[in-house]
C-alpha positions as CSV (number, residue, x, y, z in Angstrom):
1,M,-179.0,50.7,10.1
2,V,-175.9,48.6,9.6
3,S,-176.3,45.3,11.5
4,R,-173.4,43.7,13.4
5,R,-175.3,40.5,13.8
6,D,-172.7,38.4,11.9
7,F,-169.9,39.8,14.1
8,L,-171.9,39.2,17.3
9,T,-172.7,35.7,16.3
10,L,-169.1,34.8,15.8
11,T,-168.1,36.4,19.1
12,A,-171.0,35.6,21.3
13,A,-168.9,34.3,24.1
14,A,-166.7,37.4,24.2
15,A,-169.7,39.7,24.0
16,A,-171.2,38.0,27.0
17,I,-168.3,37.9,29.4
18,L,-164.8,36.8,28.7
19,G,-164.2,35.3,25.3
20,P,-164.0,31.7,24.3
21,G,-160.2,31.5,24.6
22,R,-160.3,32.3,28.3
23,A,-163.4,30.4,29.5
24,G,-161.6,27.1,30.2
25,R,-158.8,28.8,32.2
26,L,-161.3,30.9,34.2
27,A,-163.5,27.9,35.1
28,A,-160.4,26.0,36.2
29,Q,-159.3,28.7,38.6
30,D,-162.8,29.5,39.8
31,R,-162.5,33.2,39.8
32,L,-163.5,36.3,37.8
33,T,-162.2,39.8,37.8
34,E,-163.9,43.1,37.6
35,T,-161.7,44.1,34.7
36,E,-162.7,41.1,32.7
37,L,-166.4,41.7,33.4
38,L,-166.1,45.3,32.2
39,A,-164.0,44.5,29.1
40,F,-165.6,46.0,26.1
41,K,-164.6,47.6,22.8
42,P,-166.5,50.9,22.7
43,V,-168.4,52.0,19.7
44,G,-169.9,55.3,18.6
45,N,-171.1,58.3,20.5
46,V,-173.9,57.0,22.8
47,T,-173.9,54.4,25.6
48,I,-177.2,53.2,27.0
49,L,-177.1,51.3,30.3
50,H,-180.2,49.4,31.3
51,L,-181.5,47.8,34.5
52,T,-184.9,46.2,34.8
53,D,-187.0,44.1,37.2
54,L,-184.6,44.7,40.2
55,H,-187.4,43.6,42.5
56,A,-185.8,45.5,45.4
57,Q,-182.8,43.1,45.7
58,L,-180.2,45.4,47.3
59,V,-177.7,42.7,48.3
60,P,-176.1,39.8,46.4
61,I,-178.3,36.7,45.8
62,W,-178.3,33.4,44.0
63,F,-180.7,33.4,41.0
64,R,-181.4,30.4,38.8
65,E,-182.5,30.9,35.2
66,P,-185.5,28.9,34.1
67,S,-185.4,25.3,32.8
68,T,-188.6,25.9,30.8
69,N,-189.5,29.0,28.8
70,I,-192.0,27.8,26.2
71,G,-192.7,29.9,23.1
72,V,-195.8,29.3,21.0
73,G,-196.9,30.3,17.5
74,E,-194.4,32.3,15.5
75,V,-191.9,32.6,18.4
76,R,-191.6,28.9,19.1
77,G,-188.0,28.0,19.4
78,L,-186.8,31.6,19.2
79,P,-185.0,33.6,21.9
80,P,-185.9,34.1,24.7
81,H,-187.7,30.7,24.4
82,L,-184.6,28.7,24.7
83,T,-183.2,27.2,27.9
84,G,-180.5,24.9,29.1
85,K,-178.4,23.1,26.4
86,D,-180.5,24.7,23.6
87,F,-179.6,28.1,24.8
88,L,-175.9,27.3,25.1
89,A,-175.8,25.9,21.6
90,H,-177.7,28.8,20.0
91,F,-175.4,31.4,21.5
92,G,-172.2,29.4,21.3
93,I,-171.6,29.2,25.0
94,A,-169.4,26.4,26.4
95,P,-171.0,24.3,29.2
96,G,-169.5,24.8,32.7
97,T,-168.3,28.3,32.1
98,A,-169.2,31.5,33.8
99,Q,-171.4,32.4,30.9
100,A,-173.3,29.1,31.1
101,H,-173.9,29.7,34.8
102,A,-175.1,33.3,34.2
103,F,-177.5,32.5,31.4
104,T,-178.9,29.0,32.1
105,D,-179.9,26.6,34.8
106,Q,-177.2,24.0,33.8
107,D,-175.2,22.5,36.7
108,F,-176.6,25.4,38.7
109,V,-175.7,24.3,42.2
110,E,-172.1,23.3,41.4
111,L,-171.5,26.5,39.4
112,A,-173.2,28.7,42.0
113,R,-170.8,27.4,44.6
114,R,-167.9,28.0,42.2
115,Y,-168.7,31.6,41.1
116,G,-170.7,32.9,44.1
117,K,-173.6,35.1,44.3
118,V,-174.8,37.7,41.8
119,G,-176.1,41.2,42.0
120,G,-175.9,43.8,44.7
121,I,-176.7,47.4,44.1
122,D,-173.2,48.4,45.4
123,R,-171.6,46.2,42.7
124,I,-173.9,47.7,40.0
125,A,-172.8,51.1,41.2
126,T,-169.2,50.2,40.7
127,L,-169.9,49.1,37.1
128,V,-172.0,52.1,36.3
129,K,-169.3,54.5,37.6
130,A,-166.6,52.8,35.6
131,I,-168.5,52.9,32.4
132,R,-169.5,56.5,32.9
133,A,-165.8,57.5,33.5
134,E,-164.8,55.6,30.4
135,R,-167.5,57.2,28.2
136,D,-167.2,60.7,29.5
137,G,-170.7,62.2,29.2
138,R,-172.1,59.8,26.5
139,T,-173.9,57.5,29.0
140,L,-177.6,57.3,29.7
141,L,-178.8,55.0,32.6
142,L,-182.5,53.8,32.4
143,D,-184.6,51.6,34.6
144,G,-187.4,49.4,33.2
145,G,-189.6,49.1,36.2
146,D,-190.4,46.6,38.9
147,A,-187.7,48.2,41.0
148,M,-189.9,48.9,44.1
149,Q,-191.3,45.5,45.0
150,G,-189.9,42.1,46.2
151,S,-188.4,42.7,49.6
152,W,-189.5,43.3,53.2
153,V,-187.5,46.5,53.4
154,T,-189.2,48.0,50.3
155,L,-192.6,46.8,51.4
156,Q,-192.2,48.5,54.8
157,R,-190.8,51.7,53.3
158,K,-193.4,51.7,50.4
159,G,-190.6,51.9,47.8
160,A,-188.8,54.8,49.5
161,D,-185.6,52.7,49.8
162,M,-185.5,52.0,46.1
163,V,-186.2,55.7,45.3
164,A,-183.0,56.4,47.3
165,V,-181.1,53.7,45.6
166,L,-182.2,54.7,42.0
167,R,-181.2,58.3,42.8
168,A,-177.9,57.2,44.1
169,L,-177.2,55.1,41.0
170,G,-178.0,58.1,38.9
171,V,-180.9,56.6,37.0
172,E,-182.2,59.1,34.5
173,A,-185.7,57.8,33.6
174,M,-187.9,54.8,34.5
175,T,-191.2,53.2,33.8
176,A,-193.2,50.9,36.1
177,H,-195.4,47.9,36.9
178,W,-195.4,46.6,40.5
179,E,-194.9,50.2,41.7
180,F,-198.6,50.7,41.0
181,T,-199.5,48.2,43.7
182,Y,-198.8,50.8,46.3
183,G,-201.8,52.6,45.1
184,A,-202.3,55.8,43.1
185,E,-201.6,58.3,45.9
186,R,-198.3,56.6,46.8
187,V,-197.3,56.4,43.1
188,K,-197.8,60.2,42.8
189,E,-195.6,60.7,45.8
190,I,-192.9,58.4,44.3
191,V,-193.0,60.4,41.1
192,E,-192.2,63.6,43.1
193,E,-189.5,61.9,45.2
194,L,-187.6,60.4,42.2
195,G,-186.4,63.7,40.8
196,F,-186.1,62.2,37.3
197,P,-188.8,61.3,34.7
198,F,-191.3,58.6,35.5
199,L,-192.6,57.6,32.1
200,G,-195.8,55.8,31.1
201,G,-197.3,57.1,27.9
202,N,-199.9,54.3,27.9
203,V,-201.5,55.2,31.2
204,L,-204.7,57.3,30.9
205,D,-207.2,58.8,33.3
206,T,-210.4,56.8,33.0
207,E,-212.7,59.9,33.1
208,W,-211.1,62.2,30.6
209,E,-208.8,59.8,28.7
210,E,-205.9,62.2,29.5
211,P,-202.3,61.1,30.1
212,V,-201.5,60.5,33.8
213,F,-197.7,60.5,33.3
214,E,-195.3,62.0,30.8
215,S,-194.7,59.8,27.8
216,T,-191.3,61.0,26.6
217,A,-188.1,62.5,28.0
218,F,-185.4,64.0,25.9
219,F,-181.6,63.8,26.6
220,E,-178.5,64.8,24.7
221,R,-175.5,62.4,24.8
222,G,-172.5,62.6,22.5
223,G,-174.1,65.3,20.5
224,V,-177.2,63.1,19.8
225,K,-180.7,64.1,20.8
226,I,-182.3,61.0,22.3
227,A,-186.0,60.5,23.0
228,V,-186.9,57.9,25.6
229,I,-190.6,56.8,25.5
230,G,-191.9,55.0,28.5
231,Q,-194.4,52.1,28.3
232,A,-195.7,50.8,31.7
233,F,-197.0,47.2,32.0
234,P,-200.2,47.3,29.9
235,Y,-202.1,44.7,31.9
236,T,-201.6,46.1,35.4
237,P,-205.3,46.3,36.3
238,V,-205.8,42.7,35.2
239,S,-202.7,41.0,36.7
240,N,-202.8,43.2,39.8
241,P,-205.7,44.8,41.8
242,R,-207.7,47.3,39.8
243,W,-209.1,48.7,43.1
244,M,-205.6,50.1,44.0
245,I,-205.6,52.3,40.8
246,P,-209.3,52.7,40.0
247,Q,-209.0,55.9,37.9
248,W,-206.2,54.8,35.7
249,S,-206.5,52.7,32.6
250,F,-203.6,50.8,30.8
251,G,-203.1,49.0,27.6
252,I,-200.5,48.4,24.8
253,R,-202.1,51.3,22.9
254,E,-200.1,50.7,19.7
255,E,-201.5,53.8,18.0
256,R,-200.3,56.0,20.9
257,V,-196.8,54.5,20.8
258,A,-196.7,55.3,17.1
259,Q,-197.8,58.9,17.8
260,H,-195.2,59.3,20.5
261,V,-192.5,58.1,18.1
262,E,-193.7,60.5,15.4
263,N,-193.8,63.4,17.9
264,A,-190.3,62.6,19.1
265,R,-189.0,62.6,15.5
266,A,-190.8,65.9,14.8
267,E,-189.0,67.4,17.8
268,G,-185.6,66.4,16.4
269,A,-184.9,63.1,18.1
270,E,-182.1,61.3,16.3
271,L,-182.4,58.2,18.4
272,V,-185.7,56.8,19.7
273,V,-185.6,54.4,22.6
274,L,-188.7,52.6,23.9
275,L,-188.2,51.9,27.7
276,S,-190.8,49.2,28.0
277,H,-192.4,46.9,30.6
278,N,-194.5,45.1,28.0
279,G,-192.7,41.8,28.0
280,F,-190.3,40.5,25.3
281,D,-192.8,38.9,22.9
282,V,-195.2,41.9,23.1
283,D,-192.4,44.2,22.3
284,R,-191.2,42.0,19.4
285,K,-194.7,42.3,17.9
286,L,-195.0,46.0,18.7
287,V,-191.8,47.0,16.9
288,S,-192.7,45.0,13.9
289,R,-195.8,47.1,13.5
290,V,-194.6,50.6,14.7
291,P,-191.8,52.1,12.6
292,G,-189.2,54.6,13.8
293,I,-188.1,52.9,17.1
294,D,-184.3,52.3,17.2
295,V,-184.0,50.4,20.5
296,V,-186.4,48.6,22.8
297,L,-185.2,48.0,26.3
298,T,-187.7,45.4,27.3
299,G,-188.7,44.2,30.8
300,H,-191.3,42.3,32.8
301,T,-190.6,38.8,31.4
302,H,-187.1,38.7,33.0
303,D,-185.4,37.4,29.9
304,A,-181.6,37.6,29.9
305,L,-180.0,37.5,26.4
306,P,-176.3,37.9,25.6
307,Q,-177.1,39.5,22.3
308,A,-179.4,42.4,21.2
309,L,-181.9,40.9,18.8
310,L,-182.7,42.7,15.6
311,V,-186.4,42.9,14.7
312,G,-186.6,44.7,11.4
313,K,-184.5,47.8,12.1
314,T,-185.0,47.8,15.8
315,L,-182.6,46.4,18.4
316,V,-184.4,44.6,21.3
317,V,-182.5,44.2,24.5
318,G,-183.5,41.7,27.3
319,S,-181.6,42.6,30.5
320,G,-182.7,39.9,32.9
321,S,-183.8,40.6,36.5
322,N,-183.1,40.9,40.2
323,G,-179.9,42.9,39.6
324,K,-178.2,39.9,38.1
325,F,-177.2,41.8,34.9
326,L,-176.3,45.3,33.7
327,A,-176.9,45.9,30.0
328,R,-174.5,48.0,28.0
329,L,-175.5,49.1,24.4
330,D,-173.0,51.3,22.5
331,L,-174.5,53.1,19.5
332,D,-172.9,55.0,16.6
333,V,-175.6,57.5,15.7
334,R,-175.0,59.7,12.7
335,D,-177.4,61.6,10.4
336,G,-180.4,60.5,12.4
337,E,-179.6,56.8,12.1
338,V,-177.9,54.0,14.0
339,K,-174.9,53.1,11.8
340,D,-173.2,50.6,14.1
341,Y,-173.6,49.1,17.6
342,A,-172.0,46.8,20.2
343,F,-173.8,45.1,23.1
344,K,-172.8,43.3,26.3
345,L,-175.0,42.0,29.0
346,I,-172.7,42.1,32.0
347,P,-173.3,39.4,34.7
348,V,-172.9,41.1,38.1
349,F,-170.8,38.4,39.8
350,A,-170.6,39.8,43.3
351,D,-167.3,38.3,44.4
352,A,-165.5,39.8,41.4
353,I,-166.6,43.4,41.8
354,R,-165.5,45.9,44.4
355,P,-168.6,47.3,46.3
356,D,-169.0,51.0,45.8
357,R,-168.4,52.4,49.3
358,E,-171.1,55.2,49.2
359,T,-173.7,52.9,47.9
360,A,-172.8,50.1,50.3
361,K,-173.2,52.6,53.2
362,L,-176.6,53.7,51.9
363,I,-177.8,50.0,51.7
364,D,-176.6,49.3,55.2
365,E,-178.5,52.3,56.5
366,L,-181.7,51.3,54.6
367,R,-181.6,47.7,55.9
368,A,-180.3,48.4,59.5
369,P,-183.8,48.9,61.1
370,F,-184.9,45.5,59.8
371,R,-181.7,43.5,60.1
372,A,-182.7,41.4,63.1
373,E,-186.0,40.4,61.4
374,L,-184.4,39.7,58.1
375,D,-181.7,37.5,59.6
376,R,-184.0,35.3,61.8
377,V,-183.4,31.7,60.9
378,L,-186.5,29.6,60.4
379,G,-185.1,26.3,59.4
380,H,-182.7,24.6,56.9
381,T,-183.2,23.4,53.3
382,N,-181.8,20.2,51.8
383,S,-183.5,21.2,48.5
384,L,-182.7,23.7,45.9
385,L,-185.3,26.4,46.3
386,Y,-186.0,28.3,43.1
387,R,-189.0,30.0,41.4
388,R,-188.3,30.5,37.7
389,G,-189.7,28.2,35.0
390,N,-193.1,27.9,33.3
391,F,-194.1,25.2,35.7
392,Q,-193.8,24.3,39.4
393,G,-190.8,26.2,40.9
394,S,-189.7,24.5,44.2
395,W,-190.2,27.7,46.3
396,D,-193.9,27.6,45.3
397,D,-194.0,23.9,46.0
398,L,-193.0,24.8,49.5
399,I,-195.5,27.6,49.7
400,C,-198.3,25.3,48.5
401,E,-197.2,22.7,51.1
402,A,-197.5,25.4,53.8
403,L,-200.9,26.5,52.5
404,L,-202.3,23.0,52.6
405,E,-201.2,22.4,56.1
406,Q,-201.6,25.8,57.7
407,R,-205.0,26.4,56.2
408,D,-206.3,22.8,56.4
409,A,-207.0,22.8,52.6
410,E,-207.3,20.1,50.0
411,I,-206.0,22.1,47.1
412,A,-203.4,25.0,47.1
413,L,-202.9,27.6,44.4
414,S,-199.8,29.8,44.2
415,P,-199.4,32.5,41.5
416,G,-196.7,32.0,38.8
417,F,-194.6,35.1,39.8
418,R,-191.2,35.4,38.2
419,W,-189.6,37.4,41.0
420,G,-187.8,35.8,43.9
421,P,-184.1,34.7,44.4
422,T,-182.8,31.1,44.7
423,L,-181.6,29.3,47.8
424,L,-179.0,26.6,47.5
425,P,-179.2,23.2,49.2
426,D,-177.7,22.9,52.7
427,Q,-178.5,26.5,53.6
428,P,-180.4,28.1,56.4
429,I,-183.7,29.6,55.5
430,R,-184.0,33.1,56.9
431,M,-187.1,35.3,57.2
432,E,-185.6,37.5,54.4
433,D,-185.7,34.5,52.1
434,V,-189.4,34.0,52.7
435,W,-190.2,37.7,52.2
436,A,-188.2,37.7,49.0
437,Q,-190.9,35.3,47.6
438,T,-193.9,36.9,49.2
439,A,-193.5,40.5,50.1
440,M,-196.3,42.4,48.4
441,T,-199.2,44.6,49.2
442,Y,-202.0,42.0,48.9
443,P,-200.6,38.9,50.6
444,Q,-203.7,37.5,52.3
445,V,-204.2,33.8,52.2
446,Y,-207.9,33.0,51.4
447,R,-209.7,29.7,52.1
448,I,-212.7,29.0,49.9
449,E,-214.6,26.2,48.3
450,M,-214.3,25.7,44.5
451,T,-215.8,23.0,42.3
452,G,-213.6,20.9,40.1
453,A,-215.1,22.7,37.1
454,Q,-214.1,26.0,38.6
455,L,-210.5,24.8,39.2
456,K,-210.3,23.8,35.5
457,E,-211.6,27.2,34.5
458,V,-208.9,28.9,36.5
459,L,-206.1,26.8,35.1
460,E,-207.4,27.3,31.5
461,D,-207.6,31.0,32.0
462,V,-204.0,31.3,33.3
463,A,-202.7,28.9,30.6
464,D,-204.2,31.2,27.9
465,N,-202.6,34.2,29.5
466,I,-199.2,32.5,29.0
467,F,-199.6,30.4,25.8
468,N,-202.0,32.4,23.6
469,T,-200.3,32.5,20.2
470,D,-201.0,36.3,20.0
471,P,-198.4,38.0,22.2
472,Y,-200.8,40.9,22.7
473,Y,-203.0,38.5,24.8
474,Q,-200.2,37.3,27.0
475,G,-199.6,38.6,30.5
476,G,-196.0,37.4,30.8
477,G,-195.9,35.3,33.9
478,D,-195.6,31.6,34.6
479,M,-198.3,28.9,35.1
480,V,-200.1,28.9,38.5
481,R,-198.5,26.5,40.9
482,V,-200.7,23.8,42.5
483,G,-200.6,21.7,45.6
484,G,-202.7,18.7,46.4
485,M,-203.5,18.1,42.7
486,G,-201.9,17.3,39.4
487,F,-202.8,17.9,35.7
488,T,-201.7,17.6,32.1
489,I,-201.3,20.7,29.9
490,D,-201.1,20.8,26.2
491,V,-199.8,24.2,25.3
492,D,-200.6,23.9,21.6
493,Q,-204.4,23.5,22.2
494,P,-206.8,26.5,22.3
495,I,-208.3,27.8,25.5
496,G,-210.7,25.4,27.2
497,R,-208.8,22.4,25.8
498,R,-205.3,22.8,27.3
499,I,-206.0,21.3,30.7
500,S,-206.8,17.6,31.2
501,E,-206.3,14.6,33.6
502,M,-206.8,16.7,36.7
503,T,-206.0,14.4,39.7
504,F,-206.8,14.8,43.4
505,L,-203.6,13.6,44.9
506,K,-205.1,12.7,48.3
507,T,-207.1,9.9,46.7
508,G,-205.4,9.4,43.3
509,Q,-208.8,9.9,41.7
510,P,-209.7,12.3,38.9
511,I,-210.9,15.8,40.1
512,D,-214.7,15.7,40.1
513,P,-216.1,18.7,38.2
514,A,-219.2,18.8,40.5
515,R,-217.4,18.2,43.8
516,R,-216.5,21.2,46.0
517,Y,-212.9,21.3,47.2
518,V,-211.4,23.4,50.0
519,V,-208.8,25.6,48.3
520,A,-206.2,27.9,49.8
521,G,-204.4,30.5,47.8
522,W,-202.9,34.0,47.9
523,A,-202.4,37.2,45.9
524,S,-206.0,37.5,45.0
525,V,-206.7,40.7,43.0
526,N,-210.1,41.0,44.6
527,E,-210.8,43.8,47.2
528,G,-211.5,42.9,50.8
529,V,-209.9,39.4,50.8
530,E,-209.5,38.1,54.3
531,G,-206.8,35.9,55.7
532,P,-203.3,35.9,57.3
533,P,-200.4,37.2,55.2
534,V,-198.8,34.3,53.3
535,W,-195.3,34.9,54.8
536,E,-196.7,34.2,58.3
537,L,-198.0,30.8,57.2
538,V,-194.8,29.9,55.3
539,A,-192.6,30.9,58.2
540,R,-194.7,28.9,60.6
541,H,-194.5,25.9,58.4
542,I,-190.8,26.0,58.0
543,E,-190.2,26.4,61.7
544,A,-192.4,23.4,62.4
545,R,-190.7,21.3,59.7
546,K,-187.2,22.5,60.7
547,V,-185.6,20.8,57.7
548,I,-187.1,21.2,54.1
549,D,-186.5,18.3,51.9
550,L,-189.0,18.5,49.0
551,P,-189.9,15.5,46.9
552,K,-189.5,15.7,43.1
553,A,-192.5,17.6,41.8
554,G,-193.9,15.7,38.7
555,R,-197.5,16.8,39.3
556,V,-197.7,18.6,36.0
557,V,-197.3,16.8,32.7
558,V,-196.5,19.1,29.8
559,K,-197.3,18.4,26.1
560,G,-196.5,20.5,23.0
561,G,-194.3,23.5,22.9
């Protein structure tokens, strides 16, 4: 394959949005245009469009990229483990521009107010239709999973709203992760309702070790036979409740992936695409060990990169999350090889894109029965509320605060989920905003006693899930958020030695390994957990507080990385 890395490095700004020559003028006039966002010099005979980790966000939102994304081992300091100024410098993006706002957390509040919200399925539909019209039968639209979780509407409809939306967009194949948390029977119904391939070649029946879903779908675009191999999130029964899918087993299953690739080539595939929900670092390792994959469309870890990264002969694409980006990858495929390519990760700046009328009408119809509940104002925030980052997002600080007060607890634990939009300071907090952080099928808030030793064990286990130097042992989320306590973490240490200086904030004293603390938390993967849904407690807390003004966190001290 002929790499265009040098070309892309020299023109990173143009590839991302507008081109370095226009960035200053655009920032000065505070506006973008649809034409500029779509600007692209086409290449070759195939165009792949990729969406992933939509998390059921139908309408425009704010979404802040992380300030910390630590890489360990061989990937330390490599994309996607670059944030802020380091990210801008690596990709040659000027601070203060639309690109800087799209891809980093820098000057987030100021630039968010300048450029407006991002995403919106009706805007994505406009972009997809424009590219399809331009490329005339050479386009393939794929979804990387986590489409059907993350909003109150989709929770109430058990994903049916997103089925309708994906069909309306013309998605042609997908894989999955959070979709499985509706349970096996509902997933089977979803597969039937979609009307296009639901791919998961790494999901097997536990009794017979037989495939549950199709592994591969074939398409022809631009005279090229394309094989799309689906890889569902390999750790679903560990990160999410196993009892919801007791007869299905998951895993990376590297040997099976290699066999799927070999079978696809044997059936005449000239282009092999892995539609993956493994996470970026897992996919980077996988393609270094499995030959024959031309493109990986990765998902799960929500990484947004303005370039497709070349790993050996494989292009790895990170397309972000929450509908903030649409990835376009043009390929020149001849003689069974990728000869050339061009890539653009298009930020979906909502104010710059005309909503597609048909899709906008569908979204209005899907949301209408819930609109009054969604729009109910609970309070007001003076703080920037965000979730992304390896440690202590402010939305989860607020959730932990609510758990401590509403459950009369000493310690609070909130999972390090990467889904959930951002809310700017000086904004009302609506019920929809709370649901966007909490809407899931196992939301019960437990209240239990744990010893200090058990708390350390939990923190060590989660830390290893994130910072193990072998990507195959990483789950891809962020560190568990805590309330009522602080700790120091050294990400370079092995399991059992990363967590130290655990402090009980109520007294300022060290956490006693033998003492029992009252702990409140949510999203337990255990069956039969009792307690109110987390959104009820958070809503009650906000209504009681009226104005949210969070102190600076600082409860977690990070070393290494």
